[in-house]
py3Dmol code that shows the C-alpha trace and the ligand (Angstrom):
import py3Dmol

protein = """\
ATOM      1  CA  MET A   1     -39.848  70.256 -21.741  1.00  0.00           C
ATOM      2  CA  GLU A   2     -37.658  69.554 -24.937  1.00  0.00           C
ATOM      3  CA  LEU A   3     -39.297  70.803 -28.076  1.00  0.00           C
ATOM      4  CA  HIS A   4     -38.147  69.500 -31.500  1.00  0.00           C
ATOM      5  CA  GLN A   5     -38.559  71.324 -34.599  1.00  0.00           C
ATOM      6  CA  GLN A   6     -39.212  69.756 -38.061  1.00  0.00           C
ATOM      7  CA  GLY A   7     -39.023  72.250 -40.865  1.00  0.00           C
ATOM      8  CA  ASP A   8     -40.231  75.668 -40.087  1.00  0.00           C
ATOM      9  CA  SER A   9     -43.712  74.933 -38.965  1.00  0.00           C
ATOM     10  CA  ILE A  10     -43.989  71.745 -37.286  1.00  0.00           C
ATOM     11  CA  PHE A  11     -42.877  71.273 -33.593  1.00  0.00           C
ATOM     12  CA  TRP A  12     -43.128  67.947 -31.690  1.00  0.00           C
ATOM     13  CA  PHE A  13     -42.248  66.633 -28.184  1.00  0.00           C
ATOM     14  CA  ASP A  14     -42.337  63.510 -26.026  1.00  0.00           C
ATOM     15  CA  LEU A  15     -45.544  63.376 -23.918  1.00  0.00           C
ATOM     16  CA  GLU A  16     -44.007  61.133 -21.465  1.00  0.00           C
ATOM     17  CA  ALA A  17     -47.581  60.064 -20.325  1.00  0.00           C
ATOM     18  CA  ASN A  18     -47.151  58.010 -17.139  1.00  0.00           C
ATOM     19  CA  GLY A  19     -43.657  58.931 -16.947  1.00  0.00           C
ATOM     20  CA  LEU A  20     -42.904  56.718 -19.974  1.00  0.00           C
ATOM     21  CA  LYS A  21     -40.238  58.221 -22.163  1.00  0.00           C
ATOM     22  CA  GLU A  22     -40.074  57.973 -25.948  1.00  0.00           C
ATOM     23  CA  PHE A  23     -43.528  56.272 -26.241  1.00  0.00           C
ATOM     24  CA  ILE A  24     -45.686  59.045 -27.490  1.00  0.00           C
ATOM     25  CA  SER A  25     -44.958  62.045 -29.681  1.00  0.00           C
ATOM     26  CA  ILE A  26     -47.364  64.951 -30.187  1.00  0.00           C
ATOM     27  CA  TYR A  27     -47.106  67.192 -33.051  1.00  0.00           C
ATOM     28  CA  VAL A  28     -48.354  70.921 -33.231  1.00  0.00           C
ATOM     29  CA  VAL A  29     -48.537  72.438 -36.842  1.00  0.00           C
ATOM     30  CA  ILE A  30     -48.395  75.985 -36.912  1.00  0.00           C
ATOM     31  CA  ASP A  31     -49.729  77.875 -39.718  1.00  0.00           C
ATOM     32  CA  GLU A  32     -52.356  80.691 -39.771  1.00  0.00           C
ATOM     33  CA  LYS A  33     -54.512  78.150 -38.150  1.00  0.00           C
ATOM     34  CA  ILE A  34     -52.754  75.999 -35.320  1.00  0.00           C
ATOM     35  CA  SER A  35     -53.455  72.241 -35.273  1.00  0.00           C
ATOM     36  CA  ILE A  36     -52.456  69.556 -32.446  1.00  0.00           C
ATOM     37  CA  ILE A  37     -52.136  66.114 -33.967  1.00  0.00           C
ATOM     38  CA  GLU A  38     -52.436  63.439 -31.405  1.00  0.00           C
ATOM     39  CA  THR A  39     -53.243  64.295 -27.927  1.00  0.00           C
ATOM     40  CA  GLY A  40     -52.135  61.190 -26.182  1.00  0.00           C
ATOM     41  CA  PRO A  41     -53.966  59.696 -23.453  1.00  0.00           C
ATOM     42  CA  ALA A  42     -55.842  61.645 -20.593  1.00  0.00           C
ATOM     43  CA  SER A  43     -53.033  60.898 -18.289  1.00  0.00           C
ATOM     44  CA  GLY A  44     -50.603  63.204 -20.497  1.00  0.00           C
ATOM     45  CA  HIS A  45     -53.030  66.073 -20.355  1.00  0.00           C
ATOM     46  CA  ALA A  46     -51.214  68.320 -18.029  1.00  0.00           C
ATOM     47  CA  ARG A  47     -47.859  67.709 -19.965  1.00  0.00           C
ATOM     48  CA  LEU A  48     -49.514  68.676 -23.219  1.00  0.00           C
ATOM     49  CA  LEU A  49     -50.887  71.913 -21.569  1.00  0.00           C
ATOM     50  CA  ASP A  50     -47.061  72.293 -20.580  1.00  0.00           C
ATOM     51  CA  ALA A  51     -45.875  72.092 -24.133  1.00  0.00           C
ATOM     52  CA  LEU A  52     -48.217  74.665 -25.543  1.00  0.00           C
ATOM     53  CA  SER A  53     -47.242  77.046 -23.011  1.00  0.00           C
ATOM     54  CA  THR A  54     -43.613  76.540 -23.731  1.00  0.00           C
ATOM     55  CA  LEU A  55     -44.597  77.190 -27.249  1.00  0.00           C
ATOM     56  CA  ASN A  56     -46.433  80.468 -26.284  1.00  0.00           C
ATOM     57  CA  ILE A  57     -49.589  79.015 -27.626  1.00  0.00           C
ATOM     58  CA  SER A  58     -52.710  80.085 -25.710  1.00  0.00           C
ATOM     59  CA  PRO A  59     -55.315  77.034 -25.790  1.00  0.00           C
ATOM     60  CA  ASN A  60     -57.740  79.518 -27.241  1.00  0.00           C
ATOM     61  CA  ASP A  61     -55.570  79.963 -30.468  1.00  0.00           C
ATOM     62  CA  VAL A  62     -55.921  76.238 -31.419  1.00  0.00           C
ATOM     63  CA  SER A  63     -58.136  75.634 -34.256  1.00  0.00           C
ATOM     64  CA  TYR A  64     -57.947  71.943 -34.900  1.00  0.00           C
ATOM     65  CA  ILE A  65     -57.405  68.752 -32.791  1.00  0.00           C
ATOM     66  CA  ILE A  66     -56.844  65.986 -34.841  1.00  0.00           C
ATOM     67  CA  PRO A  67     -56.075  62.292 -34.181  1.00  0.00           C
ATOM     68  CA  THR A  68     -55.204  59.529 -36.338  1.00  0.00           C
ATOM     69  CA  HIS A  69     -57.380  57.319 -34.612  1.00  0.00           C
ATOM     70  CA  ILE A  70     -59.161  57.203 -31.080  1.00  0.00           C
ATOM     71  CA  HIS A  71     -57.456  54.508 -29.064  1.00  0.00           C
ATOM     72  CA  LEU A  72     -56.512  55.852 -25.694  1.00  0.00           C
ATOM     73  CA  ASP A  73     -52.803  56.309 -26.244  1.00  0.00           C
ATOM     74  CA  HIS A  74     -53.654  58.671 -29.306  1.00  0.00           C
ATOM     75  CA  PHE A  75     -56.766  60.504 -28.307  1.00  0.00           C
ATOM     76  CA  GLY A  76     -57.700  59.410 -24.829  1.00  0.00           C
ATOM     77  CA  GLY A  77     -57.055  62.966 -23.772  1.00  0.00           C
ATOM     78  CA  GLY A  78     -58.780  64.521 -26.720  1.00  0.00           C
ATOM     79  CA  GLY A  79     -61.962  65.523 -24.675  1.00  0.00           C
ATOM     80  CA  HIS A  80     -59.840  67.113 -21.986  1.00  0.00           C
ATOM     81  CA  LEU A  81     -58.001  68.989 -24.583  1.00  0.00           C
ATOM     82  CA  MET A  82     -61.293  70.008 -26.143  1.00  0.00           C
ATOM     83  CA  ASN A  83     -62.459  71.718 -22.833  1.00  0.00           C
ATOM     84  CA  VAL A  84     -59.635  73.673 -22.503  1.00  0.00           C
ATOM     85  CA  CYS A  85     -59.164  74.811 -26.123  1.00  0.00           C
ATOM     86  CA  LYS A  86     -62.579  76.393 -26.491  1.00  0.00           C
ATOM     87  CA  ASN A  87     -62.389  77.496 -30.177  1.00  0.00           C
ATOM     88  CA  ALA A  88     -61.113  74.237 -31.394  1.00  0.00           C
ATOM     89  CA  GLU A  89     -62.696  71.578 -33.632  1.00  0.00           C
ATOM     90  CA  ALA A  90     -61.989  67.869 -33.527  1.00  0.00           C
ATOM     91  CA  LEU A  91     -61.825  65.919 -36.680  1.00  0.00           C
ATOM     92  CA  VAL A  92     -62.302  62.078 -36.841  1.00  0.00           C
ATOM     93  CA  HIS A  93     -63.045  59.287 -39.054  1.00  0.00           C
ATOM     94  CA  PRO A  94     -66.941  58.894 -39.376  1.00  0.00           C
ATOM     95  CA  ARG A  95     -66.636  55.427 -37.506  1.00  0.00           C
ATOM     96  CA  ALA A  96     -65.021  57.062 -34.716  1.00  0.00           C
ATOM     97  CA  LEU A  97     -67.492  59.984 -34.237  1.00  0.00           C
ATOM     98  CA  PRO A  98     -69.986  58.455 -32.024  1.00  0.00           C
ATOM     99  CA  HIS A  99     -67.423  56.977 -29.973  1.00  0.00           C
ATOM    100  CA  VAL A 100     -65.814  60.449 -29.056  1.00  0.00           C
ATOM    101  CA  ILE A 101     -69.093  61.874 -28.369  1.00  0.00           C
ATOM    102  CA  ASN A 102     -69.923  59.076 -26.043  1.00  0.00           C
ATOM    103  CA  PRO A 103     -66.891  57.214 -25.106  1.00  0.00           C
ATOM    104  CA  GLU A 104     -68.328  54.399 -23.033  1.00  0.00           C
ATOM    105  CA  VAL A 105     -68.198  51.739 -25.558  1.00  0.00           C
ATOM    106  CA  LEU A 106     -64.362  52.749 -26.300  1.00  0.00           C
ATOM    107  CA  TRP A 107     -63.687  52.962 -22.635  1.00  0.00           C
ATOM    108  CA  SER A 108     -64.992  49.392 -21.800  1.00  0.00           C
ATOM    109  CA  GLY A 109     -63.447  47.909 -24.926  1.00  0.00           C
ATOM    110  CA  SER A 110     -60.199  49.399 -24.092  1.00  0.00           C
ATOM    111  CA  GLN A 111     -60.285  48.057 -20.352  1.00  0.00           C
ATOM    112  CA  LYS A 112     -61.168  44.774 -21.930  1.00  0.00           C
ATOM    113  CA  VAL A 113     -58.126  44.735 -24.382  1.00  0.00           C
ATOM    114  CA  LEU A 114     -55.545  46.735 -22.211  1.00  0.00           C
ATOM    115  CA  GLY A 115     -56.717  45.749 -18.499  1.00  0.00           C
ATOM    116  CA  LYS A 116     -54.966  47.912 -16.147  1.00  0.00           C
ATOM    117  CA  ILE A 117     -53.086  49.845 -18.603  1.00  0.00           C
ATOM    118  CA  ALA A 118     -56.446  51.606 -19.523  1.00  0.00           C
ATOM    119  CA  ASP A 119     -56.876  52.678 -16.059  1.00  0.00           C
ATOM    120  CA  LEU A 120     -53.311  54.123 -16.043  1.00  0.00           C
ATOM    121  CA  TYR A 121     -54.212  56.133 -19.472  1.00  0.00           C
ATOM    122  CA  GLY A 122     -57.197  57.328 -17.944  1.00  0.00           C
ATOM    123  CA  LYS A 123     -60.748  57.428 -19.050  1.00  0.00           C
ATOM    124  CA  PRO A 124     -61.778  59.679 -21.995  1.00  0.00           C
ATOM    125  CA  THR A 125     -64.296  62.616 -21.692  1.00  0.00           C
ATOM    126  CA  PRO A 126     -66.996  63.235 -24.012  1.00  0.00           C
ATOM    127  CA  ILE A 127     -66.963  65.876 -26.716  1.00  0.00           C
ATOM    128  CA  ASP A 128     -69.777  68.097 -27.511  1.00  0.00           C
ATOM    129  CA  SER A 129     -71.395  66.814 -30.749  1.00  0.00           C
ATOM    130  CA  GLU A 130     -71.255  70.436 -32.106  1.00  0.00           C
ATOM    131  CA  ARG A 131     -67.433  70.578 -32.002  1.00  0.00           C
ATOM    132  CA  VAL A 132     -66.334  67.585 -33.474  1.00  0.00           C
ATOM    133  CA  PHE A 133     -66.722  66.537 -37.184  1.00  0.00           C
ATOM    134  CA  SER A 134     -66.164  63.593 -39.280  1.00  0.00           C
ATOM    135  CA  VAL A 135     -64.133  64.006 -42.432  1.00  0.00           C
ATOM    136  CA  SER A 136     -64.333  61.855 -45.755  1.00  0.00           C
ATOM    137  CA  ASN A 137     -61.208  60.097 -47.432  1.00  0.00           C
ATOM    138  CA  GLY A 138     -59.419  62.757 -49.477  1.00  0.00           C
ATOM    139  CA  ASP A 139     -60.900  65.942 -47.620  1.00  0.00           C
ATOM    140  CA  GLU A 140     -58.482  68.834 -47.069  1.00  0.00           C
ATOM    141  CA  ILE A 141     -58.359  70.989 -44.142  1.00  0.00           C
ATOM    142  CA  ASP A 142     -57.142  74.373 -44.934  1.00  0.00           C
ATOM    143  CA  LEU A 143     -54.662  75.748 -42.540  1.00  0.00           C
ATOM    144  CA  GLY A 144     -53.991  79.033 -44.203  1.00  0.00           C
ATOM    145  CA  THR A 145     -50.723  78.551 -46.271  1.00  0.00           C
ATOM    146  CA  THR A 146     -50.922  74.680 -46.371  1.00  0.00           C
ATOM    147  CA  LYS A 147     -53.521  71.917 -46.286  1.00  0.00           C
ATOM    148  CA  LEU A 148     -53.895  68.966 -44.337  1.00  0.00           C
ATOM    149  CA  LYS A 149     -55.349  65.935 -46.173  1.00  0.00           C
ATOM    150  CA  ALA A 150     -57.086  62.798 -44.670  1.00  0.00           C
ATOM    151  CA  ILE A 151     -56.112  59.657 -46.320  1.00  0.00           C
ATOM    152  CA  PHE A 152     -58.004  56.695 -44.799  1.00  0.00           C
ATOM    153  CA  THR A 153     -55.648  54.050 -43.627  1.00  0.00           C
ATOM    154  CA  PRO A 154     -57.569  51.368 -42.146  1.00  0.00           C
ATOM    155  CA  GLY A 155     -55.982  47.983 -40.816  1.00  0.00           C
ATOM    156  CA  HIS A 156     -54.638  48.886 -37.321  1.00  0.00           C
ATOM    157  CA  ALA A 157     -58.099  50.204 -36.757  1.00  0.00           C
ATOM    158  CA  SER A 158     -61.087  50.484 -38.990  1.00  0.00           C
ATOM    159  CA  HIS A 159     -61.301  54.149 -38.385  1.00  0.00           C
ATOM    160  CA  HIS A 160     -57.510  55.292 -38.670  1.00  0.00           C
ATOM    161  CA  ILE A 161     -56.479  58.139 -40.711  1.00  0.00           C
ATOM    162  CA  THR A 162     -53.030  59.366 -42.019  1.00  0.00           C
ATOM    163  CA  TRP A 163     -53.087  62.925 -42.116  1.00  0.00           C
ATOM    164  CA  VAL A 164     -50.739  64.578 -44.933  1.00  0.00           C
ATOM    165  CA  ARG A 165     -49.221  67.726 -45.195  1.00  0.00           C
ATOM    166  CA  GLY A 166     -46.864  68.372 -48.223  1.00  0.00           C
ATOM    167  CA  LYS A 167     -44.185  65.520 -48.091  1.00  0.00           C
ATOM    168  CA  THR A 168     -44.886  65.039 -44.371  1.00  0.00           C
ATOM    169  CA  ALA A 169     -47.419  62.299 -43.254  1.00  0.00           C
ATOM    170  CA  PHE A 170     -48.743  61.793 -39.802  1.00  0.00           C
ATOM    171  CA  VAL A 171     -48.925  58.148 -39.867  1.00  0.00           C
ATOM    172  CA  GLY A 172     -50.306  57.066 -36.295  1.00  0.00           C
ATOM    173  CA  ASP A 173     -50.101  53.386 -36.018  1.00  0.00           C
ATOM    174  CA  SER A 174     -50.824  52.661 -39.657  1.00  0.00           C
ATOM    175  CA  LEU A 175     -47.019  51.865 -40.111  1.00  0.00           C
ATOM    176  CA  GLY A 176     -46.531  50.182 -37.058  1.00  0.00           C
ATOM    177  CA  LEU A 177     -44.026  51.416 -34.206  1.00  0.00           C
ATOM    178  CA  TRP A 178     -40.768  52.874 -35.050  1.00  0.00           C
ATOM    179  CA  TYR A 179     -37.839  53.650 -32.682  1.00  0.00           C
ATOM    180  CA  LYS A 180     -34.739  55.548 -34.131  1.00  0.00           C
ATOM    181  CA  ASN A 181     -32.338  53.406 -32.293  1.00  0.00           C
ATOM    182  CA  LEU A 182     -34.037  50.093 -33.392  1.00  0.00           C
ATOM    183  CA  LYS A 183     -33.976  51.226 -37.262  1.00  0.00           C
ATOM    184  CA  ARG A 184     -36.680  49.024 -37.950  1.00  0.00           C
ATOM    185  CA  ALA A 185     -40.498  49.319 -37.587  1.00  0.00           C
ATOM    186  CA  PHE A 186     -42.535  46.737 -36.250  1.00  0.00           C
ATOM    187  CA  PRO A 187     -46.349  45.868 -36.405  1.00  0.00           C
ATOM    188  CA  VAL A 188     -48.764  47.008 -33.655  1.00  0.00           C
ATOM    189  CA  THR A 189     -52.139  44.912 -34.331  1.00  0.00           C
ATOM    190  CA  PRO A 190     -54.339  44.863 -31.447  1.00  0.00           C
ATOM    191  CA  PRO A 191     -57.804  42.699 -31.843  1.00  0.00           C
ATOM    192  CA  ARG A 192     -60.082  43.890 -34.801  1.00  0.00           C
ATOM    193  CA  TYR A 193     -56.857  44.139 -36.914  1.00  0.00           C
ATOM    194  CA  ASP A 194     -57.324  43.578 -40.463  1.00  0.00           C
ATOM    195  CA  HIS A 195     -54.106  42.532 -42.225  1.00  0.00           C
ATOM    196  CA  ASP A 196     -55.351  42.823 -45.814  1.00  0.00           C
ATOM    197  CA  LEU A 197     -56.287  46.488 -45.044  1.00  0.00           C
ATOM    198  CA  ALA A 198     -53.237  47.209 -43.411  1.00  0.00           C
ATOM    199  CA  LEU A 199     -51.251  45.751 -46.316  1.00  0.00           C
ATOM    200  CA  GLU A 200     -53.404  48.110 -48.662  1.00  0.00           C
ATOM    201  CA  SER A 201     -53.134  51.105 -46.404  1.00  0.00           C
ATOM    202  CA  ILE A 202     -49.099  50.716 -46.652  1.00  0.00           C
ATOM    203  CA  ALA A 203     -49.506  50.436 -50.579  1.00  0.00           C
ATOM    204  CA  ILE A 204     -51.527  53.703 -50.554  1.00  0.00           C
ATOM    205  CA  THR A 205     -48.930  55.562 -48.432  1.00  0.00           C
ATOM    206  CA  LYS A 206     -46.147  54.639 -50.901  1.00  0.00           C
ATOM    207  CA  GLU A 207     -48.164  56.312 -53.677  1.00  0.00           C
ATOM    208  CA  LEU A 208     -47.836  59.601 -51.767  1.00  0.00           C
ATOM    209  CA  ASP A 209     -44.494  60.934 -52.592  1.00  0.00           C
ATOM    210  CA  LEU A 210     -43.608  61.562 -48.965  1.00  0.00           C
ATOM    211  CA  GLU A 211     -40.136  62.649 -47.437  1.00  0.00           C
ATOM    212  CA  TRP A 212     -41.176  62.188 -43.844  1.00  0.00           C
ATOM    213  CA  LEU A 213     -43.307  59.649 -41.791  1.00  0.00           C
ATOM    214  CA  ASN A 214     -44.232  61.332 -38.502  1.00  0.00           C
ATOM    215  CA  TYR A 215     -44.849  58.245 -36.224  1.00  0.00           C
ATOM    216  CA  THR A 216     -46.751  58.917 -32.924  1.00  0.00           C
ATOM    217  CA  HIS A 217     -44.482  55.842 -31.516  1.00  0.00           C
ATOM    218  CA  PHE A 218     -42.043  57.628 -32.013  1.00  0.00           C
ATOM    219  CA  GLY A 219     -40.919  60.637 -33.841  1.00  0.00           C
ATOM    220  CA  PRO A 220     -40.192  61.614 -37.372  1.00  0.00           C
ATOM    221  CA  ARG A 221     -38.626  58.752 -39.748  1.00  0.00           C
ATOM    222  CA  GLU A 222     -37.346  59.474 -43.132  1.00  0.00           C
ATOM    223  CA  CYS A 223     -39.599  57.970 -45.685  1.00  0.00           C
ATOM    224  CA  LYS A 224     -36.673  56.684 -48.047  1.00  0.00           C
ATOM    225  CA  GLY A 225     -36.850  52.771 -47.903  1.00  0.00           C
ATOM    226  CA  ALA A 226     -39.102  52.784 -45.040  1.00  0.00           C
ATOM    227  CA  LEU A 227     -42.329  51.663 -46.394  1.00  0.00           C
ATOM    228  CA  VAL A 228     -40.451  48.504 -48.016  1.00  0.00           C
ATOM    229  CA  GLN A 229     -39.230  47.671 -44.571  1.00  0.00           C
ATOM    230  CA  VAL A 230     -42.735  48.178 -43.063  1.00  0.00           C
ATOM    231  CA  GLU A 231     -44.229  45.886 -45.497  1.00  0.00           C
ATOM    232  CA  GLU A 232     -41.753  43.146 -45.009  1.00  0.00           C
ATOM    233  CA  GLU A 233     -42.130  43.324 -41.376  1.00  0.00           C
ATOM    234  CA  PHE A 234     -45.706  42.997 -41.362  1.00  0.00           C
ATOM    235  CA  ASN A 235     -45.681  40.043 -43.554  1.00  0.00           C
ATOM    236  CA  ALA A 236     -42.849  38.324 -41.567  1.00  0.00           C
ATOM    237  CA  TRP A 237     -44.948  38.708 -38.276  1.00  0.00           C
ATOM    238  CA  MET A 238     -47.946  37.166 -39.800  1.00  0.00           C
ATOM    239  CA  ASP A 239     -46.068  34.442 -41.336  1.00  0.00           C
ATOM    240  CA  ILE A 240     -44.783  33.564 -37.625  1.00  0.00           C
ATOM    241  CA  VAL A 241     -48.353  33.892 -36.532  1.00  0.00           C
ATOM    242  CA  ARG A 242     -49.645  31.589 -39.230  1.00  0.00           C
ATOM    243  CA  LYS A 243     -46.872  28.940 -38.485  1.00  0.00           C
ATOM    244  CA  GLY A 244     -47.659  29.065 -34.971  1.00  0.00           C
ATOM    245  CA  VAL A 245     -51.571  28.431 -35.650  1.00  0.00           C
ATOM    246  CA  THR A 246     -50.451  25.376 -37.807  1.00  0.00           C
ATOM    247  CA  ASN A 247     -48.184  23.993 -34.993  1.00  0.00           C
ATOM    248  CA  ASN A 248     -50.932  24.660 -32.444  1.00  0.00           C
ATOM    249  CA  SER A 249     -48.599  27.149 -30.366  1.00  0.00           C
ATOM    250  CA  SER A 250     -50.062  29.198 -27.769  1.00  0.00           C
ATOM    251  CA  PRO A 251     -50.107  33.000 -28.090  1.00  0.00           C
ATOM    252  CA  GLU A 252     -46.915  33.182 -25.789  1.00  0.00           C
ATOM    253  CA  GLU A 253     -45.253  30.710 -27.611  1.00  0.00           C
ATOM    254  CA  ILE A 254     -45.647  32.802 -31.023  1.00  0.00           C
ATOM    255  CA  LEU A 255     -44.533  35.842 -29.038  1.00  0.00           C
ATOM    256  CA  GLU A 256     -41.496  33.974 -27.742  1.00  0.00           C
ATOM    257  CA  VAL A 257     -40.643  33.104 -31.719  1.00  0.00           C
ATOM    258  CA  LEU A 258     -41.239  36.884 -32.663  1.00  0.00           C
ATOM    259  CA  LEU A 259     -38.753  38.064 -29.876  1.00  0.00           C
ATOM    260  CA  ASN A 260     -36.131  35.660 -30.832  1.00  0.00           C
ATOM    261  CA  GLU A 261     -36.494  36.149 -34.605  1.00  0.00           C
ATOM    262  CA  ARG A 262     -37.408  39.634 -35.452  1.00  0.00           C
ATOM    263  CA  ASP A 263     -34.399  41.868 -35.401  1.00  0.00           C
ATOM    264  CA  ALA A 264     -36.263  45.111 -33.902  1.00  0.00           C
ATOM    265  CA  LEU A 265     -37.435  42.876 -31.168  1.00  0.00           C
ATOM    266  CA  VAL A 266     -34.044  41.049 -30.555  1.00  0.00           C
ATOM    267  CA  GLU A 267     -32.364  44.527 -30.451  1.00  0.00           C
ATOM    268  CA  SER A 268     -34.644  46.302 -28.319  1.00  0.00           C
ATOM    269  CA  GLN A 269     -34.381  43.501 -25.516  1.00  0.00           C
ATOM    270  CA  ARG A 270     -30.524  43.982 -25.923  1.00  0.00           C
ATOM    271  CA  SER A 271     -30.898  47.851 -25.549  1.00  0.00           C
ATOM    272  CA  ASP A 272     -33.636  47.718 -22.683  1.00  0.00           C
ATOM    273  CA  HIS A 273     -35.638  49.784 -24.829  1.00  0.00           C
ATOM    274  CA  PRO A 274     -38.673  51.160 -23.205  1.00  0.00           C
ATOM    275  CA  ILE A 275     -41.077  49.410 -25.638  1.00  0.00           C
ATOM    276  CA  GLN A 276     -40.221  46.212 -23.824  1.00  0.00           C
ATOM    277  CA  PHE A 277     -40.950  47.735 -20.303  1.00  0.00           C
ATOM    278  CA  ASN A 278     -44.326  49.206 -21.069  1.00  0.00           C
ATOM    279  CA  PHE A 279     -45.690  49.782 -17.785  1.00  0.00           C
ATOM    280  CA  GLY A 280     -43.085  47.921 -15.680  1.00  0.00           C
ATOM    281  CA  SER A 281     -44.798  44.453 -14.934  1.00  0.00           C
ATOM    282  CA  GLU A 282     -46.748  44.491 -18.240  1.00  0.00           C
ATOM    283  CA  ARG A 283     -43.451  43.725 -19.895  1.00  0.00           C
ATOM    284  CA  VAL A 284     -44.166  42.857 -23.782  1.00  0.00           C
ATOM    285  CA  ALA A 285     -47.722  43.794 -23.133  1.00  0.00           C
ATOM    286  CA  THR A 286     -47.850  45.516 -26.641  1.00  0.00           C
ATOM    287  CA  HIS A 287     -46.312  42.709 -28.533  1.00  0.00           C
ATOM    288  CA  ILE A 288     -48.657  39.969 -26.983  1.00  0.00           C
ATOM    289  CA  VAL A 289     -51.949  42.449 -27.764  1.00  0.00           C
ATOM    290  CA  SER A 290     -50.404  42.320 -31.444  1.00  0.00           C
ATOM    291  CA  VAL A 291     -50.211  38.536 -31.534  1.00  0.00           C
ATOM    292  CA  HIS A 292     -53.783  38.200 -30.131  1.00  0.00           C
ATOM    293  CA  GLY A 293     -54.780  40.789 -33.048  1.00  0.00           C
ATOM    294  CA  MET A 294     -53.077  38.953 -35.643  1.00  0.00           C
ATOM    295  CA  LEU A 295     -54.754  35.454 -34.438  1.00  0.00           C
ATOM    296  CA  ASP A 296     -58.197  37.255 -34.332  1.00  0.00           C
ATOM    297  CA  TRP A 297     -57.739  38.492 -37.764  1.00  0.00           C
ATOM    298  CA  LEU A 298     -56.749  34.870 -39.160  1.00  0.00           C
ATOM    299  CA  ARG A 299     -59.873  33.421 -37.300  1.00  0.00           C
ATOM    300  CA  ARG A 300     -62.127  35.930 -38.862  1.00  0.00           C
ATOM    301  CA  PHE A 301     -60.432  35.480 -42.126  1.00  0.00           C
ATOM    302  CA  ASN A 302     -60.614  31.824 -42.180  1.00  0.00           C
ATOM    303  CA  ASP A 303     -64.340  31.970 -41.167  1.00  0.00           C
ATOM    304  CA  LYS A 304     -64.947  34.154 -44.107  1.00  0.00           C
ATOM    305  CA  SER A 305     -63.203  31.797 -46.733  1.00  0.00           C
TER     306      SER A 305
END
"""
ligand_1 = """\
1
ZN
Zn -53.844 52.283 -32.008
"""
view = py3Dmol.view(width=600, height=400)
view.addModel(protein, "pdb")
view.setStyle({"model": 0}, {"cartoon": {"style": "trace"}})
view.addModel(ligand_1, "xyz")
view.setStyle({"model": 1}, {"stick": {}})
view.zoomTo()
view.show()
C-alpha cells in the first residue's frame, strides 16, 4: 500500500474500497494522540487495517476516529473500526449522534438514495453510546502538541463538520469533489442538500487562513484560489439546474447539460476519470444524485418562499 505524507505528521492513502482507485482518501494524524479522519465505507475496513499496520500503528493506540460526516462513503466503516480500535472515541456532529448509535435509519435512507451502491459499501455497524461523543461548533480537540478544531459546515449534509488543524482543513464533501488531474472541483449535492448553507460554509472556510484543503475525494489541494473556484462552480451548477426547471427539463437532460458545459466534467469524460465510471454500470451516478439534490433544494426553497 502506498502511503503519502503531508508535513511531518499527516499520512494519507487511497482506500481503494471496492477496488475503486482515487475515490476515497483516508487521513491519519500523528501527534501524542493518533487520530483517523474519515474511515470510508464498511467495504474498505480490511484495507484501512492494512494501512494502519503499514504505518506501524496498533489499533489500540488510536485515540480518535473522526468523520467529517456519516454518509456511507465517509463513515460507513466507523463502527467496524471502533470495534477494533478499543481505546478510541468517535466524535461527530450532534445531529449524527443518534444515527451512529443506531444506524438503521441511515442505512435505509442510504439504500433509497444510492440503490445497490449502498450494498457495495456495506452496512454500518452500531457504535456503543459510551464511546461516541458529539462536538459543538468551535470545539477544539487536544491532540498533544496540536489541536483539531470543529467548524460546522452544513450544506452537503446538515451534520457536516470541517476539521481544522493549523493551516490544514479536512473538508469532507463541503467543497465538492476535487481531483488533481481535473484541476477544478465540482459539487456533490445529494438530496437534503441546502445551497444557501453550502455557500455560507464556503464563505466560513474562506475566513480560515488555510494552506491546504484535504479532500476526501480526493487528496490534498492547495488552498490558494481554490475557494473562489469552488464557489463559482456551485453557483454555475445551480444556475444550470434552475434553467432546467424553467425549461421543464428532466433530471437526465439537466445532467447532459452539466456534462457538456462544465469543464471538470468534460475533462473527466475525456480522461476516463474513475469518477465517471463509479461502480461500472452506475456511470455518472454521483452527478445524477447531485442533480436530484439540487432539484430537491429548489423545491423546498420555493415551498418556503
Ligand atoms: Zn457525503
